[in-house]
DOVO-381985 format. One record per residue (C-alpha): residue number from 1; residue in one letter; chain; y, x, z. Coordinates in pm, 1 decimal. Layout:
% DOVO-381985
[NUM "A" "A" [Y X Z]],
...
% end
This chain:
% DOVO-381985
[1 "M" "A" [-675.8 -292.5 6542.6]],
[2 "P" "A" [-413.4 -64.0 6387.7]],
[3 "K" "A" [-166.7 -261.8 6185.5]],
[4 "R" "A" [-173.5 -196.4 5815.5]],
[5 "Q" "A" [168.6 -84.3 5698.2]],
[6 "R" "A" [311.2 -175.4 5358.4]],
[7 "S" "A" [586.4 81.0 5361.1]],
[8 "A" "A" [596.0 354.1 5102.7]],
[9 "G" "A" [346.7 632.7 5159.0]],
[10 "P" "A" [444.5 991.4 5234.0]],
[11 "P" "A" [556.2 1229.8 4964.8]],
[12 "A" "A" [273.2 1380.9 4764.5]],
[13 "S" "A" [168.4 1717.8 4900.3]],
[14 "D" "A" [153.7 2014.9 4663.5]],
[15 "P" "A" [-87.1 2274.1 4804.4]],
[16 "R" "A" [-29.9 2603.9 4629.4]],
[17 "S" "A" [-399.9 2669.3 4585.1]],
[18 "F" "A" [-717.9 2508.1 4699.2]],
[19 "E" "A" [-1093.5 2486.6 4664.9]],
[20 "V" "A" [-1311.7 2177.2 4676.2]],
[21 "P" "A" [-1423.6 2123.3 5039.0]],
[22 "S" "A" [-1737.0 1936.8 5133.3]],
[23 "P" "A" [-1728.3 1607.9 5324.7]],
[24 "D" "A" [-1888.9 1778.2 5625.3]],
[25 "E" "A" [-1572.3 1981.7 5679.9]],
[26 "L" "A" [-1349.1 1677.1 5711.6]],
[27 "P" "A" [-1406.4 1377.7 5939.6]],
[28 "G" "A" [-1531.0 1087.3 5732.8]],
[29 "G" "A" [-1501.5 1305.5 5422.4]],
[30 "L" "A" [-1123.2 1274.6 5439.9]],
[31 "P" "A" [-827.0 1495.9 5526.7]],
[32 "N" "A" [-789.7 1550.0 5899.5]],
[33 "A" "A" [-430.3 1442.7 5943.5]],
[34 "D" "A" [-252.5 1245.4 6208.9]],
[35 "E" "A" [87.9 1257.9 6044.3]],
[36 "P" "A" [199.1 1197.1 5686.8]],
[37 "G" "A" [211.3 1506.7 5472.0]],
[38 "T" "A" [-55.2 1701.8 5663.1]],
[39 "Q" "A" [-241.4 1925.6 5421.3]],
[40 "A" "A" [-609.7 2009.8 5425.2]],
[41 "Q" "A" [-649.9 2386.1 5457.3]],
[42 "P" "A" [-854.8 2585.6 5203.7]],
[43 "R" "A" [-1205.6 2672.3 5319.4]],
[44 "K" "A" [-1366.1 3008.4 5246.6]],
[45 "T" "A" [-1716.9 2933.3 5369.7]],
[46 "R" "A" [-2004.6 2860.1 5135.6]],
[47 "R" "A" [-2079.0 2494.4 5096.5]],
[48 "R" "A" [-2411.4 2326.8 5026.7]],
[49 "V" "A" [-2305.5 1986.5 4900.5]],
[50 "V" "A" [-2459.4 1732.3 4670.4]],
[51 "Q" "A" [-2199.3 1659.6 4405.0]],
[52 "V" "A" [-2198.3 1302.2 4287.2]],
[53 "V" "A" [-2315.5 1348.1 3933.5]],
[54 "I" "A" [-2581.6 1596.4 4036.4]],
[55 "G" "A" [-2727.5 1335.8 4265.2]],
[56 "L" "A" [-2704.3 1060.3 4007.3]],
[57 "A" "A" [-2893.8 1272.2 3759.1]],
[58 "L" "A" [-3141.8 1356.8 4033.0]],
[59 "F" "A" [-3198.8 985.4 4090.7]],
[60 "G" "A" [-3320.8 940.6 3736.7]],
[61 "V" "A" [-3556.0 1233.5 3709.5]],
[62 "V" "A" [-3686.0 1227.1 4066.2]],
[63 "I" "A" [-3758.2 855.8 4049.0]],
[64 "M" "A" [-3947.0 918.6 3728.0]],
[65 "A" "A" [-4143.9 1199.7 3887.9]],
[66 "A" "A" [-4217.6 992.4 4197.6]],
[67 "T" "A" [-4352.5 701.0 3994.2]],
[68 "L" "A" [-4536.7 870.4 3708.2]],
[69 "G" "A" [-4699.1 548.5 3593.6]],
[70 "Y" "A" [-4348.7 423.7 3517.0]],
[71 "A" "A" [-4213.3 758.1 3399.9]],
[72 "W" "A" [-4268.4 732.4 3024.5]],
[73 "K" "A" [-4121.1 382.6 3007.7]],
[74 "T" "A" [-3818.6 490.6 3209.9]],
[75 "Y" "A" [-3766.6 807.9 3006.4]],
[76 "N" "A" [-3764.5 611.7 2681.9]],
[77 "K" "A" [-3481.8 393.7 2813.4]],
[78 "I" "A" [-3257.4 697.9 2849.9]],
[79 "E" "A" [-3033.2 745.9 2546.0]],
[80 "K" "A" [-3067.9 1081.3 2368.4]],
[81 "I" "A" [-2745.9 1244.0 2242.2]],
[82 "P" "A" [-2773.0 1461.0 1927.2]],
[83 "V" "A" [-2605.4 1777.6 2057.3]],
[84 "A" "A" [-2893.2 2026.3 2033.0]],
[85 "A" "A" [-2709.7 2216.1 1757.6]],
[86 "V" "A" [-2425.4 2318.8 1990.2]],
[87 "L" "A" [-2631.8 2395.3 2301.5]],
[88 "T" "A" [-2684.2 2755.6 2410.2]],
[89 "P" "A" [-3049.7 2862.7 2361.2]],
[90 "E" "A" [-3232.0 2934.6 2686.7]],
[91 "K" "A" [-3308.5 3302.1 2743.2]],
[92 "G" "A" [-3551.5 3260.0 3030.0]],
[93 "G" "A" [-3492.9 3311.3 3398.3]],
[94 "G" "A" [-3263.3 3014.1 3433.2]],
[95 "A" "A" [-3084.9 2727.1 3262.6]],
[96 "N" "A" [-2739.5 2570.4 3292.1]],
[97 "Y" "A" [-2711.2 2190.4 3295.0]],
[98 "L" "A" [-2371.0 2036.9 3221.7]],
[99 "I" "A" [-2374.7 1709.5 3415.6]],
[100 "V" "A" [-2091.1 1468.6 3347.2]],
[101 "G" "A" [-1991.5 1138.7 3504.4]],
[102 "T" "A" [-1773.6 932.7 3271.7]],
[103 "D" "A" [-1518.8 663.6 3348.2]],
[104 "S" "A" [-1619.0 436.4 3060.2]],
[105 "R" "A" [-1605.5 60.4 3123.9]],
[106 "E" "A" [-1934.0 14.9 2937.8]],
[107 "G" "A" [-2190.9 -141.3 3166.9]],
[108 "L" "A" [-1923.4 -274.5 3401.9]],
[109 "A" "A" [-1956.0 -652.1 3427.7]],
[110 "D" "A" [-1652.1 -865.4 3345.1]],
[111 "D" "A" [-1667.8 -1029.0 3688.5]],
[112 "V" "A" [-1637.5 -702.2 3884.6]],
[113 "E" "A" [-1331.8 -726.8 4109.2]],
[114 "N" "A" [-1035.7 -505.6 4010.9]],
[115 "R" "A" [-1220.6 -406.5 3693.5]],
[116 "D" "A" [-905.9 -321.3 3498.3]],
[117 "V" "A" [-702.2 -155.5 3772.6]],
[118 "V" "A" [-996.1 63.3 3871.1]],
[119 "I" "A" [-1105.0 176.1 3526.6]],
[120 "G" "A" [-769.0 132.5 3358.2]],
[121 "E" "A" [-652.9 -167.1 3159.5]],
[122 "G" "A" [-627.3 -102.4 2788.0]],
[123 "V" "A" [-787.9 242.0 2813.6]],
[124 "A" "A" [-958.2 335.6 2488.4]],
[125 "G" "A" [-1271.6 547.4 2483.2]],
[126 "E" "A" [-1372.6 740.0 2791.2]],
[127 "R" "A" [-1293.1 1048.5 2992.4]],
[128 "S" "A" [-1517.7 1276.0 3191.9]],
[129 "D" "A" [-1443.8 1166.7 3546.1]],
[130 "T" "A" [-1657.6 1431.6 3716.3]],
[131 "I" "A" [-1792.0 1754.4 3564.6]],
[132 "V" "A" [-2045.9 1986.3 3725.9]],
[133 "L" "A" [-2234.9 2283.8 3585.1]],
[134 "M" "A" [-2567.8 2330.9 3762.0]],
[135 "R" "A" [-2781.1 2642.3 3728.8]],
[136 "V" "A" [-3152.6 2626.2 3805.1]],
[137 "G" "A" [-3341.1 2954.3 3786.8]],
[138 "R" "A" [-3517.6 3246.2 3945.6]],
[139 "D" "A" [-3183.3 3403.2 4036.0]],
[140 "G" "A" [-3093.5 3108.0 4257.1]],
[141 "N" "A" [-2983.5 2747.6 4229.1]],
[142 "R" "A" [-2614.2 2668.5 4235.8]],
[143 "M" "A" [-2356.7 2427.6 4103.8]],
[144 "L" "A" [-1996.0 2457.1 3997.7]],
[145 "P" "A" [-1769.2 2150.3 4029.4]],
[146 "I" "A" [-1508.5 2170.4 3750.7]],
[147 "P" "A" [-1185.2 1981.7 3833.0]],
[148 "R" "A" [-1109.7 1723.7 3566.1]],
[149 "D" "A" [-740.5 1822.7 3565.1]],
[150 "L" "A" [-819.7 2184.4 3471.3]],
[151 "W" "A" [-591.2 2281.7 3181.5]],
[152 "V" "A" [-786.3 2458.1 2905.0]],
[153 "P" "A" [-788.8 2498.3 2525.0]],
[154 "I" "A" [-988.5 2206.9 2379.3]],
[155 "A" "A" [-1252.7 2309.6 2125.9]],
[156 "G" "A" [-1187.1 2195.1 1770.1]],
[157 "T" "A" [-817.0 2134.0 1833.0]],
[158 "A" "A" [-502.9 2342.1 1807.9]],
[159 "G" "A" [-390.7 2288.8 2165.4]],
[160 "S" "A" [-473.5 2267.2 2534.1]],
[161 "Q" "A" [-526.9 1963.1 2753.2]],
[162 "R" "A" [-699.2 1854.2 3070.8]],
[163 "I" "A" [-1067.1 1935.2 3035.1]],
[164 "N" "A" [-1168.5 1574.5 3102.8]],
[165 "T" "A" [-1009.2 1463.9 2774.4]],
[166 "A" "A" [-1248.1 1676.8 2567.7]],
[167 "I" "A" [-1517.4 1409.2 2575.4]],
[168 "Q" "A" [-1293.0 1181.8 2369.8]],
[169 "G" "A" [-1407.7 1397.2 2077.9]],
[170 "G" "A" [-1769.2 1341.3 2179.3]],
[171 "P" "A" [-2010.9 1524.6 2410.9]],
[172 "A" "A" [-2040.4 1811.6 2162.1]],
[173 "R" "A" [-1667.7 1884.6 2194.4]],
[174 "L" "A" [-1688.5 1886.4 2574.7]],
[175 "I" "A" [-1988.0 2121.4 2561.8]],
[176 "Q" "A" [-1807.6 2356.4 2323.8]],
[177 "T" "A" [-1492.3 2344.6 2536.7]],
[178 "V" "A" [-1687.5 2457.8 2842.9]],
[179 "Q" "A" [-1861.0 2725.9 2636.5]],
[180 "Q" "A" [-1546.6 2860.4 2471.9]],
[181 "S" "A" [-1271.7 2807.2 2729.1]],
[182 "L" "A" [-1473.3 2905.9 3036.3]],
[183 "D" "A" [-1719.1 3137.3 2858.9]],
[184 "L" "A" [-2014.8 2954.0 3013.3]],
[185 "P" "A" [-2352.5 2890.6 2847.4]],
[186 "V" "A" [-2461.3 2525.7 2836.9]],
[187 "N" "A" [-2836.1 2482.7 2784.1]],
[188 "H" "A" [-2866.8 2109.6 2854.4]],
[189 "Y" "A" [-2640.3 1807.4 2889.0]],
[190 "V" "A" [-2667.5 1499.2 3112.9]],
[191 "Q" "A" [-2411.4 1216.5 3106.0]],
[192 "I" "A" [-2385.2 931.0 3353.3]],
[193 "D" "A" [-2178.0 614.2 3329.4]],
[194 "F" "A" [-2062.2 614.7 3689.7]],
[195 "A" "A" [-1929.9 258.9 3692.7]],
[196 "G" "A" [-2261.9 132.9 3560.9]],
[197 "F" "A" [-2435.3 274.0 3865.7]],
[198 "L" "A" [-2295.8 -11.5 4068.2]],
[199 "D" "A" [-2620.1 -183.7 3966.1]],
[200 "L" "A" [-2784.3 69.1 4196.2]],
[201 "V" "A" [-2572.8 -52.6 4488.4]],
[202 "D" "A" [-2691.8 -405.1 4415.2]],
[203 "A" "A" [-3052.8 -287.6 4395.3]],
[204 "V" "A" [-3044.0 -138.8 4747.2]],
[205 "G" "A" [-2844.1 -426.7 4897.5]],
[206 "G" "A" [-2520.5 -240.3 4961.8]],
[207 "V" "A" [-2422.9 101.7 5095.0]],
[208 "E" "A" [-2302.1 190.5 5445.2]],
[209 "I" "A" [-1994.9 415.2 5475.4]],
[210 "D" "A" [-1845.3 530.9 5805.3]],
[211 "F" "A" [-1463.9 514.6 5808.2]],
[212 "D" "A" [-1275.6 710.0 6074.9]],
[213 "A" "A" [-971.5 482.3 6032.6]],
[214 "P" "A" [-866.8 168.1 5846.1]],
[215 "A" "A" [-808.8 254.2 5480.0]],
[216 "F" "A" [-672.2 91.4 5167.9]],
[217 "D" "A" [-571.0 153.5 4809.5]],
[218 "D" "A" [-386.5 -133.5 4645.7]],
[219 "K" "A" [-449.8 6.4 4297.8]],
[220 "S" "A" [-828.0 28.5 4329.0]],
[221 "G" "A" [-865.6 -274.4 4555.1]],
[222 "L" "A" [-1003.8 -84.4 4853.8]],
[223 "N" "A" [-939.1 -271.0 5179.2]],
[224 "I" "A" [-1105.5 -155.3 5502.4]],
[225 "T" "A" [-930.1 -317.0 5798.0]],
[226 "T" "A" [-1115.7 -155.1 6089.7]],
[227 "P" "A" [-1267.8 186.0 6161.7]],
[228 "G" "A" [-1643.5 225.3 6184.9]],
[229 "V" "A" [-1943.8 163.2 5961.3]],
[230 "H" "A" [-1894.4 -84.8 5677.1]],
[231 "K" "A" [-2157.6 -202.6 5429.7]],
[232 "L" "A" [-1993.0 -195.8 5087.8]],
[233 "D" "A" [-2098.4 -425.6 4805.8]],
[234 "K" "A" [-2068.3 -303.4 4446.8]],
[235 "D" "A" [-1705.7 -416.6 4410.0]],
[236 "M" "A" [-1581.8 -241.2 4723.0]],
[237 "A" "A" [-1802.5 61.5 4648.9]],
[238 "L" "A" [-1632.0 98.8 4311.6]],
[239 "A" "A" [-1289.9 67.7 4474.9]],
[240 "Y" "A" [-1388.9 338.4 4725.5]],
[241 "V" "A" [-1519.9 599.1 4482.5]],
[242 "R" "A" [-1241.8 546.3 4227.5]],
[243 "S" "A" [-953.1 550.0 4476.9]],
[244 "R" "A" [-675.4 792.1 4381.2]],
[245 "A" "A" [-416.3 666.5 4630.2]],
[246 "Y" "A" [-643.9 661.2 4934.9]],
[247 "T" "A" [-437.7 572.6 5242.0]],
[248 "R" "A" [-554.4 577.2 5604.0]],
[249 "V" "A" [-375.9 392.9 5883.6]],
[250 "V" "A" [-343.5 635.9 6175.9]],
[251 "N" "A" [-152.2 533.7 6488.4]],
[252 "G" "A" [19.9 261.6 6289.0]],
[253 "K" "A" [134.0 499.3 6015.6]],
[254 "N" "A" [21.7 520.7 5653.6]],
[255 "V" "A" [-132.6 861.0 5578.9]],
[256 "V" "A" [-184.9 917.4 5207.8]],
[257 "D" "A" [-462.8 1160.7 5117.3]],
[258 "P" "A" [-269.8 1472.4 5004.4]],
[259 "T" "A" [-565.4 1621.4 4816.7]],
[260 "A" "A" [-552.8 1361.2 4537.1]],
[261 "D" "A" [-837.7 1417.4 4289.5]],
[262 "L" "A" [-1014.9 1661.6 4520.5]],
[263 "G" "A" [-1019.9 1399.4 4794.1]],
[264 "R" "A" [-1169.9 1151.9 4550.4]],
[265 "I" "A" [-1449.3 1401.1 4479.0]],
[266 "Q" "A" [-1515.3 1423.3 4853.5]],
[267 "R" "A" [-1543.6 1045.6 4876.8]],
[268 "Q" "A" [-1782.5 1040.7 4583.5]],
[269 "Q" "A" [-1997.7 1294.6 4766.6]],
[270 "T" "A" [-1992.8 1080.4 5080.8]],
[271 "F" "A" [-2084.9 773.2 4876.1]],
[272 "L" "A" [-2369.2 952.4 4700.6]],
[273 "R" "A" [-2522.4 1071.3 5024.3]],
[274 "A" "A" [-2513.3 716.8 5156.4]],
[275 "V" "A" [-2676.1 580.7 4839.1]],
[276 "M" "A" [-2944.9 848.2 4850.0]],
[277 "S" "A" [-3017.6 756.1 5210.3]],
[278 "E" "A" [-3060.5 391.4 5110.0]],
[279 "V" "A" [-3280.7 480.4 4811.9]],
[280 "G" "A" [-3494.0 708.7 5026.0]],
[281 "S" "A" [-3577.7 419.4 5256.7]],
[282 "V" "A" [-3701.4 191.3 4975.5]],
[283 "R" "A" [-4076.9 128.4 4968.1]],
[284 "N" "A" [-4093.4 -194.2 4768.9]],
[285 "P" "A" [-4229.8 -115.7 4416.3]],
[286 "L" "A" [-4018.4 -390.7 4259.9]],
[287 "T" "A" [-3702.7 -251.4 4418.1]],
[288 "L" "A" [-3796.2 98.7 4300.7]],
[289 "A" "A" [-3838.5 -39.4 3949.2]],
[290 "K" "A" [-3490.1 -195.0 3967.0]],
[291 "I" "A" [-3350.4 138.5 4080.7]],
[292 "G" "A" [-3522.2 317.1 3792.6]],
[293 "D" "A" [-3382.3 65.3 3544.6]],
[294 "A" "A" [-3030.5 100.9 3687.2]],
[295 "V" "A" [-3045.1 477.3 3645.6]],
[296 "A" "A" [-3205.9 487.2 3301.9]],
[297 "S" "A" [-2970.0 225.4 3160.4]],
[298 "N" "A" [-2664.6 431.6 3253.0]],
[299 "M" "A" [-2779.8 784.2 3168.4]],
[300 "K" "A" [-2776.3 991.7 2849.2]],
[301 "V" "A" [-2935.3 1333.0 2793.1]],
[302 "D" "A" [-2931.3 1587.1 2513.1]],
[303 "D" "A" [-3194.9 1546.7 2243.2]],
[304 "A" "A" [-3349.0 1883.0 2332.9]],
[305 "L" "A" [-3447.6 1768.1 2683.4]],
[306 "G" "A" [-3796.7 1629.6 2629.6]],
[307 "F" "A" [-4020.6 1423.7 2855.0]],
[308 "R" "A" [-4206.0 1723.5 2998.1]],
[309 "D" "A" [-3875.9 1904.5 3053.7]],
[310 "S" "A" [-3741.8 1602.7 3243.5]],
[311 "I" "A" [-4045.0 1583.1 3470.6]],
[312 "G" "A" [-4030.5 1957.6 3531.2]],
[313 "L" "A" [-3661.1 1937.0 3616.2]],
[314 "A" "A" [-3730.2 1646.0 3849.6]],
[315 "R" "A" [-3983.2 1846.3 4045.3]],
[316 "K" "A" [-3741.0 2137.4 4072.4]],
[317 "L" "A" [-3453.8 1915.8 4182.9]],
[318 "A" "A" [-3670.0 1755.5 4448.9]],
[319 "R" "A" [-3702.3 2097.6 4614.4]],
[320 "L" "A" [-3349.7 2224.9 4554.1]],
[321 "D" "A" [-3068.2 2274.7 4799.9]],
[322 "P" "A" [-2818.2 2418.5 4551.2]],
[323 "E" "A" [-2528.5 2628.7 4667.6]],
[324 "S" "A" [-2189.4 2488.0 4568.9]],
[325 "V" "A" [-1971.9 2760.5 4419.2]],
[326 "D" "A" [-1595.0 2722.7 4453.5]],
[327 "L" "A" [-1379.5 2747.4 4142.7]],
[328 "P" "A" [-1038.2 2868.9 4266.2]],
[329 "V" "A" [-750.0 2683.8 4099.6]],
[330 "T" "A" [-376.2 2651.6 4144.7]],
[331 "P" "A" [-147.5 2356.5 4057.7]],
[332 "T" "A" [125.5 2369.4 3797.8]],
[333 "L" "A" [319.3 2143.1 3560.0]],
[334 "K" "A" [254.0 2100.6 3188.4]],
[335 "S" "A" [490.5 1868.8 2999.3]],
[336 "G" "A" [586.9 1715.8 3332.6]],
[337 "N" "A" [225.7 1644.1 3431.7]],
[338 "D" "A" [40.1 1787.4 3730.0]],
[339 "V" "A" [-250.5 2002.1 3612.3]],
[340 "L" "A" [-462.5 2288.1 3743.0]],
[341 "L" "A" [-500.5 2645.2 3621.4]],
[342 "L" "A" [-772.0 2895.4 3703.4]],
[343 "K" "A" [-669.0 3121.2 3989.9]],
[344 "Q" "A" [-759.9 3482.2 3928.9]],
[345 "P" "A" [-939.1 3701.9 4011.6]],
[346 "G" "A" [-1153.9 3457.4 4207.5]],
[347 "A" "A" [-1216.3 3224.2 3912.6]],
[348 "T" "A" [-1368.9 3501.7 3703.4]],
[349 "T" "A" [-1601.6 3592.4 3989.3]],
[350 "S" "A" [-1716.2 3231.8 4033.6]],
[351 "L" "A" [-1768.9 3174.0 3661.2]],
[352 "G" "A" [-1963.0 3498.4 3634.6]],
[353 "R" "A" [-2236.2 3356.9 3856.6]],
[354 "F" "A" [-2325.4 3106.6 3582.2]],
[355 "R" "A" [-2334.5 3347.0 3286.5]],
% end
């Protein structure tokens, strides 16, 4: 077994530009590097990936559609957010859904291991941890992952910040920020408390993840000592999906993931696929009910998305294989902090596919 090293990790890599790759393009959903500092290369091919929050939203509506006798009860458990006044009216032919996974500690039990170091001790409020715009329509089905570190003007304020901070002013401010700063219509809004979905891991009895090498992150509590398939309980699953200092042990050397937040998105995708595989194998009605409760208890939707709309969306999602559209970005510094800026002209082209 490779020996886990406690020496300092390699210097952080600073790719000049990048796009979000899918887990299929990297072994184990991680950078393919045998030496510290190796950078993942940008990919130009189209990717058909299931982004984490898309899948979590799909869980809720598809489960409701699959168990119609339980659908109304489940739908009523989902909190409705009063944001209809700021949503873009649908024009027909397609609709944009802003789907957001938050990093709130609400719903996270006090006895969860590494609760504070994972979510952030003393953190007030919440931030949008993962943001995706999904378009469903006659002109095609596609989704746009929006990096949380994207630097944009925040609606209702006099300045710019990372886009993930907009939700601190409420979902309406995040919606308006996407509408105004990216010039994108938002017809519906879905919000998921990602940490709360650990109840889903419990409901299915754990989730299997294949690791190509031992891996750890002292900050999140991740500790995988051997390569191969590991069944993660809810504590280790949380440490895995929230890891920002993901380190593999390759040939006795620590290899820190150079893609930072983008690598974390890849791991979330890998985790989601594993959870969906587990959920798809469930046949026990009581277990399905627990899954439905776990989803409904940790999801919020806009107050314009009615019961019939939810069922209709569920049926569409069940048949979708949405194309993932890259949003080209480039790193820079703002007030000494690493942030991302839109990279033109590619960003305008990508955004135009959702207008």
